[in-house]
N, C-alpha and C positions, 0 to 999 in steps of 0.2 A: 504494500500500500504506500507507505511513506516514501520509499525510494523512487517510486515512479512519478509522484506528484507532490512536491514540497510546497506548491503554491496554494493548495487548499487543505483545509482541516481534515485529518484522518477520521475524526469523529462525526462531524456534521457537514463537511464539504464547503464551509464558508471560507472566504478569502478576505484579507490575507492571513497567513499564519504568523503567530508572534512568538511561539515557543516550540522547541523540540524536546521530546522526552526519550532518553536512551532506554531501549527495551530489548530484552532477550527475545529471540524468535520463539514463536508458538504457532500452532496450527488451529484453524477454525474450520470445522467441517472437513478435516483432513487436508486442508490447503495451508501451506506455510504462509505466514504474513510477510516475512522478509526473505530475500534470496540468500542472506548470510546468517551467521549465528546471532546477530543482533542488528538493530537498525534504529532510526530516529522516527518516533511517532509525532507527527506535527499537529499542533492545535491552534485554533483561532483564539482571540482574546477571551471570549465567553467560555469556551471549553477549557482553556488553560485555568481560568478562575475556578471552574468546577473541579478540575483535577487537583489543583493546589489546596482546595478546601475539603477534598475527600468526599465530594457530593456525587457519589457513584450512581445512585438512582436517577438523579437529575441529569447527569451526563448521558446515561443510556437513553433516557426519554428524549433529550435534545437530539441525539443522533438518530433515534427512531423517527421523530417528527420530521426531521430534514429529509430522511430517506422516503418516508411515506408521502410527503408533498411532491418530491421529485419523480417518484416512480408509481404514484397512485396505487398504494397498497389497498387491496380489497378488504372490506370489513371482516370477512370470514378468515382472512389471513393475518389480521393485525396482531393477534395474540402470539402467534408463532414467530412473526418477524420481530416483534418487541422482545421476545425471549432470546432471539439470536443477538440482538444488540446488547441485551443484558449480559449474555455470555461473553461477548466481545469485550465489554468493559471489565468484566471479572478477570478475563485472561490478561488484559492490559495491566490491571492492578497487580496480579500475581507475578508478572514478568517485568514490570517496570523496575529499572535500576535507579533508585532514588539517589539523587546527587546529595552529597554531604554538605 
Protein backbone atom coordinates (compact mmCIF):
# COMPACT_ATOMS: atom_id res chain seq x y z
CA UNK A 1 0.00 0.00 0.00
CA UNK A 2 2.25 2.75 1.27
CA UNK A 3 5.16 2.08 -1.03
CA UNK A 4 3.01 2.43 -4.12
CA UNK A 5 1.36 5.73 -3.18
CA UNK A 6 2.86 8.04 -0.58
CA UNK A 7 0.66 10.93 -1.74
CA UNK A 8 -2.54 9.64 -0.16
CA UNK A 9 -3.40 8.33 3.27
CA UNK A 10 -3.19 4.56 3.61
CA UNK A 11 -6.18 4.63 5.97
CA UNK A 12 -8.68 6.95 4.27
CA UNK A 13 -7.06 7.92 0.93
CA UNK A 14 -7.06 11.66 1.76
CA UNK A 15 -4.27 13.89 0.51
CA UNK A 16 -1.83 15.16 1.46
CA UNK A 17 -0.11 12.88 3.89
CA UNK A 18 1.63 14.43 6.88
CA UNK A 19 3.11 11.47 8.74
CA UNK A 20 4.61 8.08 8.06
CA UNK A 21 4.60 5.20 10.54
CA UNK A 22 7.20 2.48 10.28
CA UNK A 23 5.40 -0.83 10.31
CA UNK A 24 6.53 -4.45 10.11
CA UNK A 25 5.00 -6.31 7.19
CA UNK A 26 1.79 -8.26 7.69
CA UNK A 27 -0.80 -9.90 5.50
CA UNK A 28 -4.45 -9.10 5.17
CA UNK A 29 -6.59 -11.79 3.56
CA UNK A 30 -3.34 -13.57 2.62
CA UNK A 31 -1.91 -10.55 0.77
CA UNK A 32 1.25 -8.88 2.15
CA UNK A 33 0.88 -5.16 2.77
CA UNK A 34 4.48 -4.29 1.90
CA UNK A 35 6.89 -5.81 -0.61
CA UNK A 36 9.67 -5.91 2.02
CA UNK A 37 9.88 -6.88 5.70
CA UNK A 38 8.66 -3.41 6.72
CA UNK A 39 7.42 -0.21 5.19
CA UNK A 40 6.00 3.23 5.85
CA UNK A 41 2.30 3.52 6.51
CA UNK A 42 1.27 7.01 5.46
CA UNK A 43 -1.42 9.07 7.19
CA UNK A 44 -3.24 12.34 6.55
CA UNK A 45 -3.55 14.91 9.34
CA UNK A 46 -6.81 13.57 10.78
CA UNK A 47 -5.77 9.90 10.63
CA UNK A 48 -2.38 10.76 12.19
CA UNK A 49 -4.23 12.48 15.03
CA UNK A 50 -6.34 9.33 15.55
CA UNK A 51 -3.23 7.10 15.49
CA UNK A 52 -1.36 9.31 17.94
CA UNK A 53 -4.38 9.34 20.28
CA UNK A 54 -4.88 5.57 20.01
CA UNK A 55 -8.43 6.09 18.73
CA UNK A 56 -8.51 2.78 16.85
CA UNK A 57 -12.28 2.42 16.45
CA UNK A 58 -12.59 5.96 15.12
CA UNK A 59 -9.69 5.34 12.74
CA UNK A 60 -11.28 2.15 11.40
CA UNK A 61 -14.62 3.91 10.96
CA UNK A 62 -12.99 6.83 9.13
CA UNK A 63 -11.23 4.41 6.79
CA UNK A 64 -14.45 2.48 6.22
CA UNK A 65 -16.51 5.62 5.53
CA UNK A 66 -13.98 6.87 2.99
CA UNK A 67 -13.97 3.50 1.24
CA UNK A 68 -17.77 3.17 1.34
CA UNK A 69 -18.23 6.60 -0.23
CA UNK A 70 -15.66 5.98 -2.97
CA UNK A 71 -16.78 2.46 -3.86
CA UNK A 72 -20.50 2.52 -2.98
CA UNK A 73 -20.59 -0.34 -0.47
CA UNK A 74 -24.00 -2.02 -0.59
CA UNK A 75 -25.91 -2.02 2.70
CA UNK A 76 -25.86 -5.81 2.92
CA UNK A 77 -22.03 -5.76 2.61
CA UNK A 78 -21.40 -2.94 5.10
CA UNK A 79 -20.82 -5.10 8.19
CA UNK A 80 -18.31 -7.36 6.44
CA UNK A 81 -16.39 -4.45 4.90
CA UNK A 82 -16.39 -2.57 8.21
CA UNK A 83 -14.95 -5.71 9.88
CA UNK A 84 -12.15 -5.81 7.30
CA UNK A 85 -11.19 -2.21 8.11
CA UNK A 86 -11.28 -3.02 11.80
CA UNK A 87 -8.92 -5.95 11.17
CA UNK A 88 -6.64 -3.76 9.06
CA UNK A 89 -6.33 -1.21 11.88
CA UNK A 90 -5.78 -4.01 14.43
CA UNK A 91 -2.95 -5.43 12.33
CA UNK A 92 -1.44 -1.97 11.91
CA UNK A 93 -1.43 -1.53 15.70
CA UNK A 94 0.16 -4.94 16.27
CA UNK A 95 2.90 -4.34 13.67
CA UNK A 96 3.55 -0.62 14.15
CA UNK A 97 7.10 0.06 15.27
CA UNK A 98 6.45 2.91 17.66
CA UNK A 99 9.21 5.49 17.58
CA UNK A 100 10.81 6.27 20.92
